C-alpha positions, 0 to 999 in steps of 0.5 A: 492531470494531463489527458495523455496520462489519463488515457494511459491509466484508463488503458491500464484499467483505472477508473477516474473518480475526479481529476486527480483520483481514481480506482483500480480493481486489485488482482486479488479481487478477481482471484477471490471471486473466480478462484476463491484465492485470497490475498495475504491481507485477508490471511493476516488481518481478517479482511474480505479481499473481494470487498476491498477497494483500491484507490488513490486521491493523488494518482499523479503526484509523488515525490519519489520514482521508486525503481521497483514501483509497478505503477505507471509513473511519469510524475511531472512537475505540477505547478497547480493542482485542483484536488477533488473533494473527499465526499465526491471521491468516496461516492464515486469510488464506491460506484466505480468499484460496483461497475468494475466488478459488474462483469463477474456476475456472468461468470459461473465460477463467481457465486451470486452472494460473493458478487453482491458482497464485492459490490458493497466494499467494506475495506479501502486501501488508500495507496494504488498510485502516487503518494496519498499524503500529498492529498490535502484533505486526507483526514476527511477522506478517511473519515468519509470512508469510515462513516460508511463502515469501511476499514481504512488502510493508508499506505505512505512512503513516510516522506511527509511526517508533518501530515502523519502527525497532524491527521485529525482522523487516523486510518484503521491501519497505517503502513509506512514503507521502509525500502532502504536501510540507509540514505545511500541505497534510498537515493539509488532505489527510491529516486527521491526528488529531495535530499531531505526525504530520508530524514523525513522517513526517519521522522515518520518512523519515530512518530508511529508509537504516538499514533492511536491506531495499528501500525505496520512497517513494510519492506519491499525487498529487491534482490541485489539492491536492499537485502542484507542490511538487517541490522540497519533496518532493525535500528530504524524499526526499533524507533517505530515500535510498529504492531507488525513488520511485513517483509515482502518481496518485489515482484517483476510486474507492470512498469517496473519491468522497464527498470528492473530484471526478473533476477531482482525478484527474491525467492520466498526462502530469501525473504524468510531468511531476511525476516528470521534475521530481523526477527532475532534482532528485534525480538519479535515472532514470525506470526504468519507467511504466504509463499505465493505473495512472498511475504512474512509477517513479524510481530509480538502477538497474533492477538492483534492480527485481525481487525476489530469489526 
């Protein structure tokens, strides 16, 4: 990664765990430690969000430049990339998380017990920035985290189905982002670097039923861009047969503010209306929702919501 980009990411609060990998403290870790407020993943899936480590093994590599992405992008063409070793990333990421939460100990609003728990993460979100399936040792990375008793959430844009299909070690929960109902909107909103990526996403969705793990299809809903095609989304999701569907609204934060407008943020009422229509088309149930996160969860049963410990 270029030094210029490293400096920018450091200013944004990233801690590097190698040349291409890194950690950033999630907003909801702070909220939980200081105000006792939890993220929707804690409410929906029973994780402890103050013990969640947010990282990426491929910070500077992605095959899309989504307009709604709040991360700093500037994904240049990389001729050669030397990726970091999985065990090194895992050890350094856990250490980085400890250092990132160290300052909360002096805050009277943060209990000693919760602070100690935050220094011992038991959950990892492999997402953050870049596309994690670009990392060639993804199975080993997931395995290394799970060897340490950590749940693993893998978030992918779904454009590399051959990687998903050949994972030797699956995450605790597999997310595939479905941010467009058709190829035309996909090209405009997700700005892919290849014409073929839309077909790759459809192939990834078709693979989900064969995976022996929990699966989630997640929409990032952007007002004025990708809301109103519930029937087209439903046809794609029918092939995926996911355990859950997250209908989540775009938030006007980070670098997305240079590309989007605050008017592109849908209200929770809009998101709920979308979820209700999609729900009827798919024959699912609204299992949960969190208005402050602008997200509604669809699925067949609440029995599967909490991850097994």
